[in-house]
C-alpha positions in Angstrom: -4.8 23.2 -4.0 -1.2 24.2 -4.6 0.7 21.1 -5.5 4.5 21.0 -5.1 6.5 18.6 -7.0 10.1 18.6 -5.8 13.3 17.0 -7.1 16.9 17.4 -6.1 16.4 17.0 -2.3 15.4 13.9 -0.5 12.2 13.5 1.5 14.3 13.2 4.6 15.9 16.5 4.0 12.6 18.2 3.4 10.7 16.6 6.2 12.1 18.8 9.0 11.0 22.0 7.3 7.7 20.8 5.8 5.5 21.9 8.6 6.9 25.5 8.7 6.9 25.5 4.8 3.2 24.7 4.6 2.3 27.1 7.5 4.0 30.0 5.6 2.6 29.1 2.1 -0.9 28.8 3.5 -0.6 32.2 5.1 0.7 33.7 1.8 -2.1 32.0 -0.2 -4.8 32.8 2.6 -6.0 29.2 2.4 -6.0 26.1 4.6 -3.0 24.0 5.2 -4.9 21.0 3.9 -5.0 22.5 0.4 -1.4 21.7 -0.1 0.4 18.6 -1.3 4.1 18.0 -1.4 5.6 15.2 -3.5 9.3 14.5 -3.5 10.2 12.9 -6.7 12.9 10.4 -6.8 14.7 11.0 -10.1 17.9 9.8 -11.8 19.7 12.6 -13.7 22.1 11.9 -16.4 24.7 14.4 -17.8 27.6 13.8 -20.1 27.5 10.0 -19.8 27.4 10.1 -16.1 24.7 9.7 -13.5 24.7 13.0 -11.5 22.8 14.5 -8.6 19.4 16.1 -9.6 19.3 19.9 -9.6 17.0 21.3 -6.9 13.8 22.2 -8.7 10.2 22.8 -7.6 7.2 22.9 -9.9 4.1 24.6 -8.3 0.8 23.7 -9.9 -2.0 26.0 -8.8 -4.7 28.5 -9.6 -3.1 31.9 -10.4 -3.0 34.2 -7.5 -1.2 37.2 -8.9 2.4 38.4 -9.2 2.8 39.7 -5.6 1.5 36.3 -4.1 3.6 34.3 -6.7 6.8 36.3 -5.6 6.1 35.8 -1.9 5.4 32.1 -2.5 8.7 31.5 -4.5 10.7 33.5 -1.9 9.3 31.5 1.0 9.7 28.1 -0.9 13.3 29.0 -1.7 14.1 29.9 1.9 12.8 26.6 3.1 14.5 24.5 0.4 17.9 26.2 1.3 17.2 25.3 4.9 16.6 21.8 3.9 20.1 21.6 2.4 19.7 22.7 -1.3 22.7 24.8 -2.4 20.3 26.7 -4.8 16.8 26.0 -6.1 14.5 27.0 -9.1 10.9 27.4 -8.9 8.4 27.2 -11.8 4.6 27.8 -11.7 2.2 25.8 -13.8 -1.2 27.6 -13.8 -4.5 25.6 -13.9 -7.6 27.1 -15.3 -10.7 26.5 -13.1 -12.9 25.6 -16.0 -10.3 22.9 -17.1 -9.7 21.4 -13.5 -12.2 18.9 -12.4 -13.1 17.4 -9.0 -15.3 14.3 -9.0 -16.3 15.1 -12.6 -17.2 18.7 -12.1 -15.2 21.7 -13.1 -14.0 24.0 -10.3 -15.6 26.9 -12.1 -19.1 25.7 -11.4 
């Protein structure tokens, strides 16, 4: 269920690396490819009175998998974002609790 929200690169930039990205992330997480979603956010960034390019940033929402998996995930994600044309990238993880995440009205913890 890892969900990736990406800004600072276009969908067209990310499209060529998306298959290899999901393949690698699914391997790292030991889960199916269909568990992943990637949303490229179209944002307008403003700084110092000017419209500027958005900084490449990825927010990963998921169930915690431990430091070692998180490190490998961030490294793989960064590698693919750089291959997509980002000059640099930041990755942040938002952790969901299974008892607070519902699918069709039922918590994942049940």
